[in-house]
N, C-alpha and C positions, 0 to 999 in steps of 0.2 A: 300182701304188698306185690309179692313175686306174680300172682295171678292181674294186677293191674297193668303192671309194664309189660307181661305178656301180651296183656289184649291191646293194649297201648300200640305196640309192635304189632301184632300181626295186622291190626286197625291200618298202620302207616305202609305197611309191605302192602295191603288189599287197594290203597290212595296211590302207591307211588307205581301197581302194575295197571289201575284202570287208570289213570290219567297217561301213561307211558300209551297203551293200548290204542286210547284216545286220542291221542294228538296222532297217532302213527296214522290211525285212519282217516282222520281231517288232515293230515299230506298226503295220504296216499288219492284220496277224494281231489283235493286239489289240481294234481299231476295228472292223474285220470281225466279232471277238465280242460287243462292246460292242453294235453295229449289230443284229445275230442275236438276241444276249440279250433285247435291249430289244423288240425284235418279237416276237417269243415271246409276250410278254405284252401283246399289242393284238387286236383281232377280228379285223385281218385282215392276216395276216404279208404276203402277197406287195403288196399296198399299199403295206404301213409299209416292209418293202426296196426297192422300187422306187421310193420316193419317200426316200427318207435318201441312198441311195447317187447317185441322179441329182445329188445335193448333192455337190460336192467336200468344201465344208468338214463333212461330215461324218467325216471320216477322221481329224480332230482334235477330234471334236465329246465333249463327255461330255453326261450324259441330259439336261440343261438348253440344254445347245447342240440334239441332236435333236430335243425338242420345241421350238424357236426354228426350226427347220429346218420342222417340219409345222406351224407354225403360218403359215410363209411359203406352203409347198406350200396351206394353207384359202383363204389368202388369194388366192391366183391361182386357184383352181378355182372361188371363191364373185364372184372380176371376171369369170372366165370366164362364168359362169353368167348374170350382171347383164347384160352386154353381148349373149349368147343372149336374155336375155328381153328386153331392150331393140327387140330388130332384131325380135322376135315381134310384138309390140306394136304395130309402126308395120304391120305385113303381115297381121293377125287382125280377118278381117271378122264374125266371133263378139263382139259385146257381150260376151255373159257370160264367155267365153275374155277377151278385153281386159281385161274388168275384175278376173279372177283373176291375169295377169300382172301389173297395175300393182300390187295386192299385196305380191307377192311381190315386183316391185322395189322400192319402197320402204316397207314393213311388213317386212320377212323380208332381202331381199339386202342392203339399204344400212345397214341395223342391223350385218348380220355384220360386213362391209367396213369400217364405221363405228366403232363399237363392240366386238364381240365383238373382233376381231383387236387393234387397237392395245390392249386391256385387257389378254390375254392375253399383249401383246409385253412391254407395260408390268412385267406381276406377276412374269414368267419375269426378268426383267431387274434384278429389284428383289429377287427372293429371295423372292417371296409365292406360290408356286403352286394356293394355294388360290383365288384369283381368276380365275387362268387355268384351273382344272376349270370354274371355274363358266362362264365366257364361252366355254369350248369345247363344253359339254353345251349352250349355246344356241343357238350357232351348230347343229348336230346339229337341235336341237328345231326351229330356225327354216326350215331346209329339210324337214323334215318338215311343218309345217303349212302349207309354201307349195306341198308335194304335197296337201295334203288340199286346199286352196283350188278345185282342179280338180275334184272329184266324181267320180274314178276315168277322167277324160279329160285327162290331162295331157301338154302338149307338152315336158314340163319331166323325165318322171321319169328319163332317164338324168340328167341335173345333180343333179336334187335327190338321187338315190342316193350319183351322186359326190362331191357336200358331205357329205354326212350319213355317210358310210366314212369321209372324213380326219377330219371332223372327231371319229368316236370312235375313229380311230388316235393323233389328235392328245391329246384326252383319255386315253385309256389311258397314253402315256408321260407325261402330265403328272403323273397319278394315281400314277405311280412318283418322283415326290418329295413325294409328302407324307409 
């Protein structure tokens, strides 16, 4: 009798483990499919995939959640750029470059961080993606305007391109919600 109970318990444990692992595998597969399907509809598939898969929350996110993750990536990228700009301001010997850097900091990147990102988060959270769409598009334009302020001699080309790319991917994901 004890042997039979033991065998039944072992069987049940294996069933639970097997079912749990197969459910997790199916869940992961579905999530990967949503991420891939979503990223295929953006202008930069590789950036989208790497950004989303680097956040563990993407494993259980819907499209709105994926958009929110990308807004956070945008915030991080813009903040990193603003820190770089402030560092360059203190080390820039050229008044013309310093003026362009100040414009980028005050007019563009501060706007991305203090206006575009919070508006996008609020709009997505409240189920109004149109405002998030406008704000992410604005962030991409702000990075472009910063770059244009240097008249071809920008020390921020890599940073501005990165922010623009992240904003465009974010905008494409947000557009899926419209």
